[in-house]
C-alpha positions as CSV (number, residue, x, y, z in Angstrom):
1,X,114.0,127.4,43.4
2,X,116.3,125.1,41.6
3,X,116.1,121.5,42.9
4,X,119.9,121.3,43.7
5,X,119.8,124.5,45.8
6,X,116.7,123.4,47.7
7,X,118.3,120.0,48.3
8,X,121.5,121.7,49.5
9,X,119.6,123.9,52.0
10,X,117.6,120.9,53.4
11,X,120.8,119.0,53.8
12,X,122.4,122.0,55.6
13,X,119.4,122.2,58.0
14,X,119.6,118.5,58.8
15,X,123.3,118.9,59.6
16,X,122.6,121.9,61.8
17,X,119.9,119.9,63.7
18,X,122.2,116.9,64.2
19,X,125.0,119.2,65.5
20,X,122.5,120.9,67.9
21,X,121.3,117.5,69.2
22,X,124.9,116.4,69.6
23,X,125.7,119.5,71.7
24,X,122.6,119.1,73.8
25,X,123.4,115.4,74.4
26,X,127.0,116.3,75.4
27,X,125.7,119.0,77.8
28,X,123.3,116.5,79.4
29,X,126.1,113.9,79.8
30,X,128.3,116.6,81.4
31,X,125.6,117.6,83.8
32,X,125.1,114.0,84.8
33,X,128.8,113.6,85.4
34,X,128.8,116.9,87.4
35,X,126.0,115.7,89.7
36,X,127.5,112.3,90.2
37,X,130.8,114.0,91.1
38,X,129.0,116.1,93.7
39,X,127.2,113.0,95.1
40,X,128.8,109.7,93.9
41,X,126.0,107.7,95.6
42,X,123.2,109.4,93.6
43,X,122.9,106.6,91.1
44,X,124.4,103.8,93.1
45,X,122.0,103.4,96.0
46,X,118.3,103.0,96.4
47,X,116.3,106.1,97.4
48,X,116.5,106.8,101.1
49,X,113.3,106.6,103.2
50,X,111.3,109.8,103.4
51,X,112.3,112.0,106.4
52,X,109.6,113.8,108.4
53,X,109.3,117.5,107.7
54,X,109.3,118.2,111.4
55,X,110.4,116.7,114.7
56,X,108.3,113.8,115.8
57,X,107.7,112.8,119.4
58,X,107.1,109.0,120.0
59,X,105.8,108.1,123.4
60,X,106.0,104.5,124.5
61,X,103.3,104.1,127.1
62,X,104.9,101.1,128.8
63,X,108.0,99.0,128.0
64,X,107.3,95.6,126.6
65,X,107.8,92.8,129.1
66,X,109.1,95.3,131.7
67,X,112.6,95.6,130.1
68,X,113.5,99.3,129.6
69,X,116.2,101.0,127.6
70,X,117.8,104.4,127.9
71,X,116.2,107.1,125.8
72,X,118.2,110.1,126.8
73,X,119.6,112.2,123.9
74,X,118.7,111.7,120.3
75,X,118.9,107.9,120.2
76,X,117.3,107.5,116.7
77,X,120.0,109.7,115.2
78,X,122.9,108.4,117.3
79,X,122.1,104.7,116.8
80,X,120.2,104.4,113.5
81,X,120.8,107.7,111.6
82,X,117.1,108.5,111.7
83,X,116.5,112.2,111.8
84,X,113.9,114.2,113.6
85,X,112.7,111.3,115.7
86,X,112.6,111.6,119.5
87,X,111.6,108.8,121.9
88,X,110.3,109.1,125.4
89,X,108.7,106.9,128.0
90,X,107.5,109.7,130.2
91,X,103.7,109.5,130.2
92,X,103.5,113.1,131.4
93,X,104.3,114.1,127.8
94,X,101.1,112.6,126.6
95,X,99.5,115.9,125.5
96,X,102.4,116.8,123.3
97,X,103.2,113.4,121.8
98,X,102.7,112.9,118.1
99,X,102.5,109.1,118.4
100,X,101.7,106.9,121.4
101,X,102.7,103.3,121.3
102,X,100.9,100.6,123.3
103,X,102.3,97.1,123.6
104,X,99.4,94.6,123.7
105,X,100.9,92.2,126.2
106,X,100.7,94.7,129.0
107,X,97.2,95.7,128.0
108,X,96.1,92.0,127.9
109,X,97.6,91.2,131.3
110,X,96.3,94.4,133.0
111,X,99.7,95.8,133.7
112,X,98.8,98.9,131.6
113,X,95.6,100.7,130.7
114,X,94.7,102.9,127.8
115,X,94.6,106.6,128.9
116,X,91.0,107.1,127.7
117,X,90.4,109.5,130.6
118,X,92.9,112.0,129.2
119,X,92.2,114.6,126.5
120,X,93.6,113.0,123.4
121,X,94.9,115.6,120.9
122,X,93.1,115.4,117.5
123,X,96.4,115.1,115.6
124,X,97.8,112.3,117.9
125,X,98.1,108.8,116.5
126,X,97.9,105.6,118.6
127,X,99.8,102.5,117.6
128,X,98.9,99.0,118.5
129,X,102.1,96.9,118.9
130,X,102.3,93.2,119.1
131,X,105.0,90.7,118.1
132,X,102.8,87.7,119.1
133,X,100.7,85.4,116.9
134,X,96.9,85.9,117.0
135,X,96.4,83.0,119.4
136,X,98.4,84.8,122.1
137,X,96.5,88.1,121.7
138,X,93.3,88.5,123.7
139,X,90.8,91.2,124.7
140,X,90.8,92.8,121.2
141,X,87.1,93.6,121.0
142,X,87.3,96.5,123.5
143,X,90.1,98.0,121.3
144,X,87.9,98.6,118.3
145,X,87.8,102.2,117.0
146,X,90.8,103.3,119.1
147,X,94.0,102.6,117.2
148,X,95.2,104.4,114.1
149,X,98.1,102.1,113.1
150,X,99.4,98.6,113.6
151,X,103.0,97.6,114.3
152,X,103.8,93.9,113.9
153,X,105.8,91.2,112.2
154,X,103.0,91.0,109.7
155,X,104.1,92.3,106.3
156,X,100.7,94.0,105.8
157,X,101.0,96.0,109.1
158,X,101.2,99.8,108.9
159,X,104.7,99.4,110.4
160,X,106.4,96.1,109.5
161,X,109.0,95.2,112.1
162,X,110.1,91.6,111.7
163,X,112.3,89.6,114.1
164,X,114.9,89.5,111.3
165,X,115.3,90.0,107.6
166,X,117.5,88.9,104.7
167,X,119.6,91.6,103.1
168,X,121.9,91.6,100.0
169,X,125.6,91.4,100.6
170,X,127.4,88.1,101.3
171,X,129.9,87.5,104.0
172,X,131.0,84.0,103.2
173,X,134.7,84.6,104.2
174,X,133.7,85.0,107.9
175,X,131.5,81.9,107.9
176,X,132.5,78.3,107.5
177,X,130.1,75.4,108.0
178,X,131.4,73.1,110.7
179,X,132.4,69.8,109.1
180,X,131.8,67.7,112.1
181,X,128.8,68.0,114.4
182,X,128.5,66.1,117.7
183,X,124.7,65.7,117.4
184,X,122.1,65.6,114.6
185,X,119.2,67.7,115.8
186,X,118.6,70.1,118.7
187,X,115.6,72.0,120.0
188,X,115.2,74.7,122.6
189,X,111.8,75.1,124.1
190,X,110.5,76.8,127.2
191,X,106.7,76.6,126.9
192,X,105.8,73.2,125.7
193,X,102.0,72.7,125.0
194,X,101.0,69.1,124.1
195,X,98.2,70.4,121.9
196,X,100.4,72.5,119.6
197,X,101.3,71.3,116.2
198,X,105.0,71.5,116.9
199,X,104.6,69.1,119.9
200,X,103.0,66.5,117.7
201,X,105.7,66.7,115.1
202,X,108.4,66.5,117.8
203,X,106.9,63.4,119.4
204,X,106.7,61.7,116.1
205,X,110.1,62.8,114.8
206,X,112.0,61.6,117.9
207,X,110.9,58.0,117.2
208,X,113.2,58.0,114.2
209,X,116.2,60.2,115.2
210,X,117.7,61.5,118.4
211,X,116.9,65.1,119.3
212,X,118.8,67.0,121.9
213,X,116.2,69.1,123.8
214,X,117.0,72.1,126.0
215,X,115.0,74.8,127.8
216,X,112.8,75.3,130.8
217,X,110.5,72.6,129.7
218,X,112.9,69.8,130.5
219,X,114.9,71.7,133.2
220,X,117.8,72.3,130.8
221,X,117.8,76.0,130.4
222,X,120.5,77.7,128.4
223,X,121.9,81.1,129.2
224,X,122.3,83.7,126.4
225,X,126.0,83.0,126.4
226,X,125.6,79.3,125.9
227,X,122.6,79.2,123.6
228,X,124.2,79.6,120.2
229,X,127.4,77.6,121.0
230,X,125.2,74.7,122.2
231,X,122.9,74.8,119.1
232,X,126.0,75.0,116.8
233,X,127.1,71.5,117.9
234,X,124.3,70.0,116.0
235,X,123.7,69.8,112.2
236,X,120.0,70.9,112.4
237,X,117.8,72.9,114.6
238,X,114.0,72.6,115.0
239,X,112.8,76.2,114.3
240,X,109.3,75.3,115.2
241,X,107.0,78.2,115.8
242,X,104.5,77.9,118.7
243,X,101.7,78.9,116.3
244,X,101.3,78.6,112.5
245,X,100.2,82.1,111.7
246,X,100.5,84.5,108.7
247,X,104.1,85.8,108.4
248,X,105.0,84.7,111.9
249,X,108.7,83.8,111.8
250,X,110.4,84.5,115.1
251,X,113.9,84.4,116.6
252,X,113.7,80.6,116.4
253,X,114.8,81.0,112.8
254,X,116.8,84.2,112.7
255,X,118.8,83.8,115.9
256,X,118.6,80.2,117.1
257,X,119.3,78.6,113.8
258,X,120.8,81.0,111.3
259,X,123.0,82.9,113.7
260,X,124.2,79.6,115.2
261,X,125.3,78.5,111.8
262,X,123.1,75.4,111.5
263,X,120.3,74.3,109.1
264,X,116.8,75.2,110.3
265,X,114.0,72.7,110.0
266,X,111.0,75.0,110.0
267,X,107.4,74.7,111.0
268,X,105.2,77.8,110.8
269,X,103.8,79.6,107.8
270,X,103.9,78.3,104.3
271,X,107.0,77.5,102.3
272,X,106.2,80.5,100.1
273,X,106.4,82.8,103.1
274,X,109.8,81.4,104.2
275,X,111.1,81.7,100.6
276,X,110.1,85.4,100.6
277,X,111.7,86.2,103.9
278,X,114.6,83.7,104.7
279,X,117.9,83.5,102.9
280,X,117.6,81.5,99.6
281,X,118.1,77.7,100.0
282,X,118.7,78.0,103.8
283,X,116.0,75.8,105.3
284,X,114.1,72.6,105.3
285,X,110.3,72.8,105.6
286,X,108.4,70.1,107.5
287,X,105.4,70.5,105.0
288,X,107.6,69.2,102.2
289,X,107.5,65.7,103.5
290,X,104.6,63.2,103.7
291,X,105.5,62.1,107.2
292,X,108.1,62.5,109.9
293,X,109.7,59.2,108.8
294,X,110.6,60.7,105.5
295,X,111.8,63.9,107.1
296,X,114.1,61.9,109.5
297,X,115.5,59.9,106.6
298,X,116.2,63.1,104.7
299,X,118.0,64.7,107.6
300,X,120.2,61.7,108.1
301,X,121.0,61.6,104.4
302,X,122.0,65.2,104.2
303,X,124.1,65.0,107.4
304,X,126.0,62.2,105.9
305,X,126.7,64.0,102.6
306,X,129.0,67.0,103.3
307,X,128.4,68.6,99.8
308,X,124.7,68.3,100.2
309,X,124.8,69.8,103.7
310,X,127.0,72.7,102.7
311,X,124.6,73.6,99.9
312,X,122.3,75.0,102.6
313,X,125.0,77.6,103.4
314,X,125.6,78.9,99.9
315,X,123.5,82.0,100.7
316,X,126.3,83.4,102.7
317,X,128.0,84.3,99.4
318,X,125.2,86.6,98.3
319,X,123.1,87.4,101.4
320,X,123.3,88.1,105.1
321,X,120.8,88.4,107.9
322,X,119.9,91.3,110.2
323,X,118.1,90.7,113.5
324,X,116.0,93.2,115.4
325,X,116.4,92.9,119.2
326,X,116.4,96.5,120.5
327,X,113.0,98.0,121.0
328,X,114.5,101.4,120.3
329,X,115.2,100.5,116.7
330,X,111.7,99.3,116.2
331,X,110.3,102.5,117.7
332,X,112.6,104.7,115.6
333,X,111.1,103.0,112.5
334,X,107.8,104.8,113.2
335,X,109.4,108.0,112.0
336,X,110.7,106.3,108.8
337,X,107.2,105.1,108.0
338,X,105.4,108.2,109.2
339,X,105.3,110.3,106.0
340,X,103.6,107.5,104.1
341,X,101.0,106.5,106.7
342,X,97.3,107.2,106.3
343,X,96.7,110.0,108.8
344,X,92.9,109.4,109.0
345,X,93.0,105.6,109.4
346,X,91.2,104.0,112.4
347,X,90.9,100.3,113.0
348,X,87.2,99.9,113.7
349,X,87.6,96.1,114.0
350,X,91.1,95.4,115.2
351,X,90.3,91.8,116.0
352,X,89.3,91.0,112.4
353,X,92.6,92.4,111.2
354,X,94.6,90.4,113.7
355,X,92.9,87.2,112.7
356,X,92.8,87.9,109.0
């Protein structure tokens, strides 16, 4: 075959392949546009949590702290857009429940007992629920080999249910840091224990700066209506946890400080934990200072510098917080996690996990 003819045919084949690839690419692009047109959110949102393939029945054996909520109807769907998840507190449905949830506080205090005398279905899973730090949990040894899943503020729990969380999406227009505060620091405490770390820090800190204290401890309780407005009068709030435990960050940060619109001074888990969970640049950690004298000096310095103080609220431009206060929302989360949970898991040593 003459060289020129062979060369011409090869060139023609290359042009054909290029055109074919171009057509295929165009078709792929059109298909993408078609699917996005059908569902504009397809490439704009994170994947939604897995939905159970069947209806799930969640039985709460006893309401935490004796405070009950209405469970009639399809609450998980109506309130949280969670499908195929049905809550009940009727213990008579034990034999048909997929999941049974036991709140540890009632077990510890003897207000509730495990139904070990009943025939437990082989496919039924039991959940150990506690929002308390390890020091407040007791009588864990008898619970070994009983529970399948844990539900806790711990990030490594089977079902992670924090007191609050930070989410993307700022709302700075609806928030303005108050320029003038009538007091420097406030603290609300009901159960004061002299041996706690927070008690020692408070006693030392009050030597250098005034601290407005409220709560049952000093006979100055605040109603829910007055709590946040009272805290908001001060520049800082002592978000001191009653126990320094792994991941334990309670409503003392999320509600008392952040929802009140003040800067939290935190004492609890490590700075790294707060950085992973709290809004960026939103808090002052006690552990960052050599002593309480340095901490007090820093608080006075920041309070006197409006620009420095307002830096602690810049997170409102990019983030917001969500708090969890309704037990129904926490229970509905079981169905969100259910498809990814280990069906055969059993906690043979629950106490070791709690104290790990």
